[in-house]
N, C-alpha and C positions, 0 to 999 in steps of 0.2 A: 607728222611726221608719215611719209608714204615708204617702205620699205618694197622694193622689188627684186625679185631671186632672177638670175639668169641663167639660160642656158646656153654653155657654150655653142654647142649645134647649130643654134638659132642663129647666131650673130658671128660664127670664124669664115672668114673666107677661103678658098681653096687653097693646097697646101703650094709651095713654091716648088719647083724643083729642083733640085743641086745638081743633077747629069747622073753617069753612072748608077742609077737606080735608086737615089736620094734623095729622100724628100725632107723640105725646110717645115714646121709649121710650130704655131705659140706654146712657146711651156705655161700647163695649170697657173705658174705662178705671174704671169703673164695677161690672166683670163679671170676678170672679176667676177666674184660667185655673186653679190648683187649689188642694186644702188637703192639709192634715200636721198632724198628731197626735203629740205630742210628749210623753212621764212621765218628770220629774223624782221619783226617785223618794226622793232625799236632802229635796226641798223638799215632799215631797206635792201639785206641783202641775203641773195636766194644762193643754199648751199649744195651743191652736188655732189656728192660721197661714194665713190666705189669702194668696196669693202674686196679685197686680194685675200691669197691664204696665208700669204706676209703682211707685216705691218712694217713698213716701211716710211720712213718721212720722205714729207713732202718739202719743195721748192715751189713757191710761188711766180709763176710767169706770168708779169703782167699784158697781155693783148691788146687789148684799146683801156679807156677810160670805165666801162661798163665790166670787161668779163676779164677775171683771172685766172689761169690756169695752174690748180695743183700738180703738180709733176713731181714722181718719184726720185728722191734723192741719188740715186745708184743707177736704178735702171732707166730714168726717164716716161715709164710708161702715166698715163692718166691716171691722179687718184683721185681728181675731181676738180670743181670749178666752184668759183666764189663770184656770184651777179649778180650787179646792183640796178635793183627792180624798180622803174619810173611809172609801168603800167602794168595791167595784168595779159597780155597778151600771150600765152604761152606759147601759140607760133611761132611768131616771132622772138621769143626768149628762145626757142629749140634753134630756128635758124639763126640765130646772134652766134650760139654757143659751137654749133655746125660748120657755120665760118670760120671758128674761129680754129676749131682743129683741122680742117678744108688747108687751111693757109699755114699752118705749122706741119701738114703732110709733107708740102713739098720742101722743106728743109732738110726731113730727117734723113739718115745716112743706115742704121741698122734694122735687118727684117723685123726683129719684135718688137722695135719701138713704131716704126710704121704700120704694122700690125694691131697694134694695141690701140691707136686711134684712131682707126680705120674700125673697127671691133667696137670703141668709147661711141662715136659720131654713129654708128649703126642701131646703137642702143638706146642715143637719145632722141635719135626718130623715132624708132619704132615702138619707144615707150613714154614718150614725152605727155600722156595724158598721166599715167598714175603715177611718174617724176616729181609733176608739177602740181599733184593734188593739193599739198601744202598752202599753194598759194590762196585756194579758194575757202579754206578752213576758217 
């Protein structure tokens, strides 16, 4: 299992201008502190779990036959992924997850959910090697 610390300033996007000198940004509860990847050889499932300051329950959202998104029961933020692994191509696995996140972003209405999804997408893209390191073990 690999644990990767997340520095929010490296992944959060610009603040959204709300007008009249106000801006909107992600709450610390919508920004994960770290991410870990764990591969279960018996089931062939790779788990990616994001750790947040709160411990919200997740609701599984099946994206396709390979990827399930673990979505926060109340917040809608991404808490993790379950990915069925056929081949150990890290780039392909990361792109599959990024594609799933991109597709979900299109339907999101709330600022915090949309920005959380973008942040998660960026973390998976930029930290793919350490996140998926457990597949090589």
